[in-house]
C-alpha positions in Angstrom: -75.9 -4.9 -37.7 -79.1 -3.9 -40.6 -78.5 -2.5 -43.5 -80.3 1.2 -44.3 -83.2 0.6 -46.6 -84.9 3.5 -48.8 -88.0 1.2 -48.7 -90.2 0.2 -45.6 -91.8 -3.4 -44.3 -95.3 -4.2 -42.6 -95.7 -4.4 -38.7 -98.1 -4.5 -36.0 -99.1 -6.0 -32.3 -102.2 -6.7 -33.1 -104.5 -5.8 -30.5 -106.4 -3.0 -30.9 -105.9 0.6 -29.3 -105.2 3.8 -30.5 -102.2 5.9 -30.7 -102.9 9.2 -31.9 -104.2 9.3 -35.0 -103.4 5.7 -35.7 -105.8 3.0 -34.9 -105.3 -0.9 -34.7 -108.3 -2.2 -35.9 -108.0 -6.2 -35.3 -105.2 -8.1 -36.1 -102.2 -6.9 -37.5 -104.0 -3.5 -39.6 -102.9 -0.1 -38.8 -105.4 2.4 -39.9 -103.6 5.9 -40.4 -106.8 8.4 -41.7 -108.2 6.6 -44.3 -105.7 4.2 -45.3 -104.4 0.6 -43.8 -100.7 1.0 -44.2 -98.6 -0.4 -41.1 -95.4 0.4 -43.0 -92.4 -0.3 -40.7 -89.4 -1.8 -40.1 -87.5 -3.8 -37.3 -84.1 -3.7 -36.4 -82.9 -5.5 -33.8 -79.0 -5.3 -31.1 -77.4 -7.2 -28.4 -80.3 -7.1 -25.9 -83.2 -5.0 -27.6 -85.5 -4.5 -30.5 -86.8 -1.3 -31.6 -90.1 -0.9 -34.4 -90.6 1.5 -36.6 -94.2 2.6 -36.9 -96.9 3.7 -39.7 -97.5 6.9 -38.0 -93.7 7.9 -37.5 -93.8 6.5 -34.1 -90.4 4.6 -32.3 -91.5 1.7 -30.2 -88.3 -0.5 -28.3 -88.5 -3.8 -25.6 -85.7 -5.6 -24.3 -82.5 -4.2 -22.1 -83.1 -0.2 -21.5 -79.1 0.5 -19.7 -78.2 3.3 -21.0 -81.6 4.6 -22.1 -81.6 2.3 -25.1 -85.3 2.0 -25.1 -85.4 6.2 -25.4 -88.1 6.6 -23.0 -86.6 8.6 -20.7 -85.3 5.4 -18.2 -82.8 2.6 -17.9 -84.9 1.0 -17.1 -86.0 -3.0 -19.4 -89.0 -4.2 -21.0 -90.6 -7.0 -22.0 -92.6 -5.2 -24.0 -92.8 -2.6 -26.5 -92.4 1.2 -25.2 -92.7 4.4 -27.1 -89.7 6.2 -27.6 -89.9 9.9 -26.9 -90.6 13.1 -28.5 -89.8 10.6 -31.8 -93.4 11.0 -34.3 -92.1 11.7 -37.6 -89.5 8.7 -37.9 -89.0 6.9 -41.9 -86.4 4.8 -40.8 -84.6 3.1 -38.0 -82.0 1.4 -37.0 -79.8 -0.8 -33.5 -76.9 -0.5 -32.5 -76.2 -3.6 -29.6 -77.5 -1.0 -26.6 -78.2 2.0 -28.6 -80.3 3.5 -31.7 -81.2 5.7 -34.0 -84.0 7.5 -36.0 -84.3 8.8 -39.1 -87.0 11.6 -38.7 -88.9 13.9 -41.2 -86.4 15.5 -43.1 -83.7 13.8 -42.9 -82.4 14.4 -39.9 -81.5 11.9 -37.8 -81.8 10.7 -34.1 -80.3 8.7 -31.8 -80.6 7.4 -27.8 -78.5 4.9 -25.7 -75.1 4.2 -25.6 -72.7 7.5 -26.5 -69.4 6.5 -25.0 -67.3 6.4 -28.8 -69.3 9.5 -30.3 -72.2 7.1 -32.4 -75.1 9.5 -32.2 -72.7 12.4 -34.2 -73.5 15.1 -31.7 -70.1 17.0 -30.9 -70.2 14.9 -27.3 -70.3 11.3 -25.2 -72.7 11.7 -23.4 -75.6 9.1 -23.3 -78.9 10.3 -23.9 -82.3 8.6 -22.6 -84.3 10.1 -24.9 -83.3 11.3 -29.0 -80.5 13.9 -29.2 -80.2 15.2 -33.4 -77.0 14.5 -34.4 -75.1 17.5 -36.1 -75.5 18.7 -39.4 -77.6 15.7 -40.9 -80.5 17.6 -42.6 -81.2 14.8 -45.6 -80.4 11.4 -44.9 -82.0 8.6 -46.8 -80.6 5.5 -45.1 -79.2 4.7 -42.1 -77.3 1.8 -40.3 -76.0 1.7 -36.6 -73.0 -0.6 -36.0 -71.6 -1.4 -33.1 -69.8 1.6 -32.1 -70.2 3.9 -35.8 -73.3 5.3 -37.2 -73.3 5.3 -41.0 -75.5 7.1 -43.2 -76.7 7.7 -46.8 -77.7 11.3 -47.8 -79.4 12.7 -51.3 -77.4 12.3 -53.9 -75.7 9.2 -52.9 -72.9 10.1 -50.3 -72.3 8.8 -47.3 -71.6 9.8 -44.0 -70.0 8.2 -40.8 -69.0 9.1 -37.5 -68.4 7.9 -34.1 -65.1 5.2 -33.8 -63.2 5.4 -36.0 -59.4 3.4 -35.3 -60.1 0.5 -37.6 -60.7 2.8 -40.9 -64.3 2.0 -39.9 -65.5 6.3 -41.3 -64.4 5.7 -44.7 -61.9 8.9 -45.0 -58.9 8.1 -45.0 -58.1 7.9 -41.3 -57.9 5.9 -38.7 -59.6 8.4 -35.9 -63.1 8.7 -34.7 -65.1 11.5 -34.8 -67.4 13.5 -32.7 -69.6 14.4 -35.0 -70.0 13.5 -39.3 -67.7 13.0 -41.5 -67.2 12.0 -45.2 -67.3 8.6 -46.2 -64.1 8.6 -49.3 -65.1 8.7 -52.8 -68.5 7.5 -52.8 -70.9 9.5 -54.8 -73.9 7.2 -55.3 -75.3 4.5 -52.9 -78.4 3.1 -52.6 -77.9 0.8 -49.3 -75.7 0.9 -46.0 -74.9 -0.9 -43.6 -72.6 -1.0 -40.3 -70.8 -3.7 -38.5 -68.2 -4.5 -35.6 -65.5 -2.4 -37.1 -66.1 -2.0 -40.3 -68.9 -0.4 -42.9 -70.4 -1.3 -46.2 -72.2 0.1 -49.1 -73.9 -1.3 -52.5 -73.5 1.3 -54.7 -75.4 2.2 -58.4 -75.3 -0.7 -60.9 -75.2 -3.1 -57.8 -71.1 -3.5 -56.8 -70.2 -3.4 -52.9 -67.8 -1.3 -51.4 -66.2 -1.8 -48.1 -64.1 0.0 -45.5 -62.5 -0.6 -41.6 -61.1 -3.4 -40.5 -60.6 -6.4 -42.7 -59.0 -8.9 -40.0 -61.0 -11.9 -41.0 -61.2 -10.6 -44.5 -65.0 -8.7 -44.1 -64.3 -6.4 -46.8 -64.4 -9.6 -49.2 -61.2 -7.8 -51.7 -59.2 -11.1 -51.4 -57.0 -9.7 -48.8 -56.9 -9.3 -45.3 -55.8 -5.8 -45.3 -57.7 -3.2 -44.0 -58.5 0.3 -45.2 -59.8 4.0 -44.1 -61.2 4.0 -47.8 -63.6 2.1 -49.7 -62.0 -1.3 -51.7 -64.7 -3.4 -53.6 -65.7 -6.7 -53.4 -64.8 -9.2 -55.5 -67.4 -10.8 -58.0 -70.3 -8.9 -56.1 -71.7 -6.7 -59.6 -75.5 -7.1 -58.9 -76.5 -7.4 -55.3 -79.7 -6.1 -54.2 -79.2 -6.1 -50.5 -76.1 -5.9 -48.0 -76.0 -7.1 -44.0 -72.8 -6.3 -42.6 -72.3 -8.3 -38.5 -69.4 -9.1 -36.6 -66.9 -10.5 -38.7 -69.1 -11.3 -41.3 -70.9 -9.3 -43.9 -73.6 -11.4 -46.5 -75.3 -9.7 -49.7 -78.2 -11.4 -52.0 -77.8 -10.9 -55.3 -80.6 -9.9 -58.3 -80.6 -13.9 -59.0 -81.7 -14.2 -55.4 -78.9 -16.1 -54.4 -77.1 -15.2 -51.4 -73.1 -15.0 -50.7 -71.5 -14.4 -47.0 -67.4 -13.6 -46.5 -65.6 -13.1 -43.5 -65.1 -15.2 -40.5 -66.5 -18.6 -40.4 -65.7 -20.3 -37.3 -69.6 -19.9 -36.0 -70.5 -21.4 -39.5 -72.0 -18.1 -40.0 -71.0 -17.8 -44.5 -73.2 -20.2 -44.6 -70.9 -23.1 -47.0 -70.7 -26.2 -44.6 -67.8 -25.1 -43.2 -65.9 -22.9 -40.5 -63.1 -22.0 -42.5 -63.3 -17.7 -43.2 -63.1 -16.5 -46.6 -61.7 -13.1 -48.3 -63.7 -13.3 -51.1 -67.6 -14.3 -51.5 -69.0 -18.3 -50.7 -72.7 -18.6 -51.6 -74.8 -20.3 -49.7 -75.9 -23.4 -49.4 -78.8 -24.5 -50.4 -80.5 -20.4 -51.1 -81.5 -19.6 -54.3 -84.8 -18.3 -53.4 -83.9 -15.0 -50.9 -84.9 -11.8 -51.0 -83.8 -10.0 -47.6 -81.0 -11.1 -45.6 -79.4 -10.7 -42.3 -76.3 -11.3 -40.3 -74.6 -10.7 -36.9 -71.6 -11.8 -37.8 -72.1 -15.3 -35.2 -75.4 -16.2 -37.2 -77.4 -15.2 -40.6 -80.9 -15.4 -42.1 -82.3 -15.3 -44.9 -86.5 -14.9 -46.1 -87.8 -16.7 -48.8 -89.5 -16.0 -51.8 -92.1 -17.9 -50.2 -93.0 -16.1 -47.1 -90.4 -18.9 -45.3 -87.0 -18.0 -43.6 -83.7 -19.9 -42.8 -80.9 -19.3 -40.3 -77.7 -20.6 -40.1 -74.4 -20.4 -37.8 -74.6 -20.0 -34.2 -77.9 -21.1 -32.2 -77.4 -22.1 -28.1 -79.4 -19.9 -27.4 -82.1 -20.9 -30.3 -81.6 -17.8 -32.2 -81.7 -20.0 -35.5 -85.4 -21.1 -34.4 -85.3 -24.6 -35.4 -86.6 -25.8 -32.7 -83.4 -26.6 -31.4 -79.9 -24.9 -29.5 -77.8 -26.9 -32.3 -75.6 -24.8 -34.3 -75.4 -25.3 -37.4 -73.0 -24.7 -40.9 -76.1 -24.7 -43.4 -79.9 -23.1 -43.1 -82.4 -24.8 -41.3 -86.0 -23.7 -41.6 -86.8 -21.2 -39.3 -90.1 -23.3 -37.4 -93.6 -22.1 -38.3 -92.6 -19.1 -40.7 -94.6 -19.1 -43.8 -95.0 -15.6 -44.5 -92.2 -13.7 -43.4 -91.5 -10.4 -44.9 -88.0 -9.2 -43.3 -85.5 -10.5 -40.9 -82.9 -9.3 -38.3 -80.5 -11.0 -36.5 -79.3 -9.4 -33.4 -76.4 -11.0 -31.5 -78.5 -13.6 -29.7 -82.0 -12.9 -31.1 -83.7 -13.3 -34.1 -86.9 -10.9 -35.2 -89.5 -11.3 -38.1 -91.5 -8.8 -39.7 -94.7 -11.3 -41.1 -97.3 -10.6 -44.1 -99.8 -9.7 -41.7 -98.6 -7.2 -39.6 -96.9 -9.6 -37.5 -93.5 -9.8 -35.4 -91.8 -13.1 -34.2 -88.9 -13.0 -32.7 -86.6 -16.1 -31.4 -83.7 -16.6 -30.0 -82.2 -15.8 -26.5 -85.3 -13.5 -24.0 -82.8 -11.8 -21.2 -84.6 -8.5 -20.5 -87.4 -9.1 -22.6 -85.1 -9.0 -25.9 -88.3 -11.6 -27.6 -90.7 -8.5 -26.3 -93.7 -11.4 -25.4 -93.4 -10.3 -21.7 -91.0 -12.6 -20.1 -87.3 -13.2 -20.6 -86.8 -16.5 -21.2 -85.2 -17.9 -24.2 -87.1 -19.3 -27.1 -85.6 -21.7 -29.6 -89.2 -21.0 -32.2 -91.0 -17.6 -33.0 -92.6 -16.1 -30.3 -95.4 -13.7 -31.4 -93.9 -10.0 -30.0 -96.2 -8.5 -27.5 -99.0 -5.8 -28.0 -97.3 -2.2 -26.8 -97.5 -0.8 -23.7 -99.1 2.6 -23.9 -97.0 5.1 -24.9 -95.4 7.3 -22.5 -98.1 10.0 -23.2 -102.0 10.6 -23.7 -102.3 6.5 -24.2 -106.1 6.1 -24.8 -107.0 2.1 -24.7 -109.7 0.5 -27.2 -113.5 3.0 -27.0 -111.2 6.3 -25.5 -111.0 4.5 -21.7 -108.2 6.5 -20.1 -105.2 3.8 -20.2 -104.5 2.7 -16.2 -101.1 3.6 -15.3 -97.8 1.9 -14.3 -97.9 2.7 -10.6 -95.5 5.2 -9.9 -92.0 3.8 -8.2 -90.4 5.8 -5.1 -86.8 7.5 -7.2 -88.2 6.6 -10.8 -91.3 7.4 -11.9 -94.5 9.7 -11.4 -98.0 9.8 -13.0 -99.7 12.9 -14.1 -103.2 13.2 -15.5 -104.4 16.6 -16.6 -107.5 18.1 -14.5 -107.8 21.3 -16.7 -106.4 23.3 -18.7 -103.1 22.6 -21.2 -100.3 20.9 -19.5 -97.0 20.3 -21.5 -94.6 17.4 -20.6 -90.8 17.5 -21.5 -88.9 14.3 -20.2 -85.7 14.1 -18.8 -83.0 14.3 -21.5 -85.4 15.7 -24.5 -85.6 19.8 -25.6 -89.1 19.4 -26.7 -92.4 19.9 -24.8 -95.3 17.4 -25.7 -99.2 17.7 -25.0 -100.4 15.9 -22.1 -103.3 13.9 -23.2 -104.7 11.6 -20.3 -102.9 9.4 -17.6 -99.6 8.6 -18.1 -96.2 7.1 -16.3 -93.6 9.4 -16.4 -89.6 9.3 -14.6 -88.9 11.5 -11.8 -86.7 14.4 -13.5 -89.8 15.4 -16.1 -90.5 19.1 -16.0 -94.3 20.2 -16.2 -95.6 23.3 -18.0 -98.5 23.6 -16.2 -99.1 27.7 -16.7 -101.7 27.2 -18.0 -103.4 24.1 -16.9 -104.0 21.9 -13.9 -102.0 18.7 -13.3 -102.9 15.6 -11.0 -99.3 14.1 -9.7 -99.3 10.8 -8.1 -96.2 9.6 -6.2 -95.3 6.9 -4.0 -93.7 7.8 -0.9 -91.4 4.6 0.2 -90.0 1.8 -2.0 -93.5 0.1 -0.5 -95.8 1.2 -2.7 -97.2 4.2 -0.5 -98.9 6.6 -2.9 -99.9 10.6 -2.4 -101.9 12.7 -4.3 -101.7 16.9 -5.1 -103.2 19.0 -8.1 -100.5 21.8 -9.4 -101.0 24.6 -11.3 -99.6 28.7 -12.8 -95.9 27.2 -13.1 -93.6 25.2 -14.3 -91.4 23.0 -12.2 -89.1 19.2 -12.6 -90.3 16.6 -10.1 -87.4 14.5 -8.1 -87.5 12.5 -4.9 -85.5 12.3 -2.0 -85.4 10.7 1.8 -84.0 12.2 4.8 -85.1 12.8 8.6 -87.9 15.2 9.0 -88.9 16.5 12.7 -92.8 16.0 10.7 -91.9 12.4 10.8 -90.3 12.9 14.4 -87.1 12.4 13.3 -87.5 9.2 11.1 -87.0 9.1 7.5 -89.3 10.1 5.0 -89.8 9.8 0.9 -90.5 13.7 0.0 -91.7 14.8 -3.3 -89.8 17.8 -4.5 -91.2 20.0 -7.0 -88.4 23.0 -8.3 -89.9 26.2 -10.1 -88.0 26.3 -13.4 -87.1 28.6 -15.4 -85.1 32.5 -15.1 -86.1 35.1 -13.2 -87.6 38.0 -15.0 -84.6 41.0 -16.9 -85.5 43.1 -15.1 -84.5 41.9 -11.7 -81.6 42.2 -12.7 -82.0 45.7 -12.7 -84.3 45.8 -9.7 -82.5 44.3 -6.8 -84.8 45.8 -4.1 -88.3 45.6 -5.1 -90.4 45.9 -2.2 -91.8 43.0 -0.3 -95.6 44.2 -0.8 -95.3 44.2 -4.9 -93.5 40.8 -4.2 -96.3 40.4 -2.7 -98.6 41.1 -5.2 -97.3 38.3 -8.4 -98.3 40.8 -10.6 -95.9 42.0 -13.0 -92.1 40.4 -14.3 -92.5 38.5 -10.8 -94.5 36.6 -11.5 -93.5 34.5 -14.2 -91.8 31.6 -12.1 -94.3 30.5 -9.5 -96.5 27.3 -8.3 -99.9 26.5 -6.9 -99.9 23.3 -5.1 -103.6 21.6 -3.3 -102.3 18.9 -1.7 -101.8 16.5 1.5 -98.8 14.2 2.1 -95.3 14.4 1.6 -94.8 17.3 -0.9 -92.5 19.9 -1.6 -92.1 23.3 -3.1 -88.5 24.3 -4.0 -87.7 28.5 -4.9 -84.1 29.4 -5.4 -84.2 30.8 -1.4 -86.6 28.7 -0.5 -89.1 25.9 -0.4 -92.0 24.8 1.4 -93.3 21.9 2.6 -96.9 20.6 3.3 -98.8 19.8 5.9 -102.4 19.2 4.2 -103.4 22.5 2.7 -103.3 24.6 -0.5 -100.1 27.3 -1.0 -98.4 29.3 -3.4 -94.0 29.5 -4.2 -92.8 31.9 -6.3 -89.7 33.3 -6.9 -89.6 37.3 -6.9 -87.3 39.5 -7.9 -86.7 40.3 -4.2 -87.0 36.7 -3.2 -88.5 33.5 -2.9 -92.5 34.0 -1.8 -94.8 31.5 0.7 -98.2 32.1 0.3 -100.6 30.1 2.1 -104.4 30.2 0.7 -105.4 26.7 3.7 -103.8 25.2 5.9 -100.4 25.2 6.9 -96.7 24.9 5.5 -93.7 24.0 7.1 -91.6 27.0 5.1 -86.8 26.1 5.3 -85.3 29.6 4.4 -82.2 28.6 2.9 -79.9 31.3 2.9 -80.7 31.8 6.8 -80.7 28.5 7.4 -84.2 28.3 9.7 -87.3 27.0 9.6 -90.8 28.5 9.4 -94.5 26.9 10.0 -97.0 30.2 7.8 -100.9 29.2 8.3 -103.2 30.2 6.5 -103.6 33.3 5.2 -99.9 34.5 5.4 -97.2 34.6 3.7 -93.4 34.8 4.1 -90.7 36.1 2.2 -87.3 34.9 2.0 -85.1 37.8 1.3 -82.2 37.2 -1.6 
């Protein structure tokens, strides 16, 4: 719903913290290296919001369903959380329950809902973490619409992807596409905005071209005829910004007035009427607008003096004037005097302030306002300081941040004990270094080949926890509940660490390696293994067997001959999945489960 812009706006959350190389030194000032430059954008969707930080990281808050927050989970959050793996973003835009970012070099990554191919990666699979759009390498501006996404490419051409049944991809068809397609005839775009079933671009000279659904006149060309290729909006030769909403489009002009067109039933055209218009109409009383955003149900503008005014539907307080009344003409947002940018979502609104803060108002379900609550507010509330980034957070003064308690079946807590530990979140293709105490989702892959990691997990939904140290291999975390003879046949929760990675290629020609060779742990067979030192319900799983600890130090290693379990201290219960048996192994003995 937010137009793609080449410039950045200022955003920060105030509280002091350290994030990588970026230091927030007092309220609203982010220092990156030696420069004070908190230059980012806020963009909001249906029930979530996202912001771009100066160091290229992205944080989101609100509804987390389908992975909308991009942090590897589907959990909602009433305060900002870090988007996994994005560290070089230059632009961001949100759709209803997804978001996309341009990252360094001009590629695009998206996360959340992908039911209609909105990611542009050739699939319709949702993702809890960012995935790249296919073939996009020179994007300069970005806009995520309802079910489609559009970008401006270097040189001024436009590409779109996703749902296309109304012609919103602009390529002359009413066909959806899982990968980017070129918009016909546009070669000089300077701004882009994707709405519900249509999209619009400002082209060189300030004219506006729109395409897609035109049921309510949202294409602005004087007709109600939809178009799968761009048509020129009537009477708009000098537009400076564009925003496409559900069935409404608005633009600012060079003279700082605002014009809107399309569906007027909610008052979103701002001209004192609920009658729609197939050509642009002037919003009443606005003569100094510097920024514009429309959801299609309500619209908002920033004024040159720093104030903001909104109009249209207001039943959840999204107009920000202290009431839940709708308005057919602009009303002033209470208390805002230094706004620099604004974003109107389905039921809430957020503004970037000149002091680096972000205020939001309107509907707050799932924490959409970012202030630590799920309540609505008819006046602006400040977005809370962000939650620590998923990996490697430290607080002011350098002390390790206290992680959230692990939740059985959902999250685990990691801490580096020694060496280098890498982490790959579910759905991601990249490992990132773990530099401090972090909370990660179940399903995360840990590379402790060159380090040792301390893993804390819950053993039940009551919050009881266990801790163990693991080193020497790569593994995936999962959790399961089962009846166990180790617990007198009662239900118990286990943390399963599954060895990850292929067996050495040599195993294909050496299927009958001797047990003695396998036990040494040397040679090509030593690439897939994990040492553990723990008490509690930890289980290490290899290809042909698994070991459940009873308080010990042990090794599980997949070899060419089978899965080797070696006990250095204590006792483990070994499950032989090939021969359907369970064996207790005591130190200093080993057991090879042959393939």
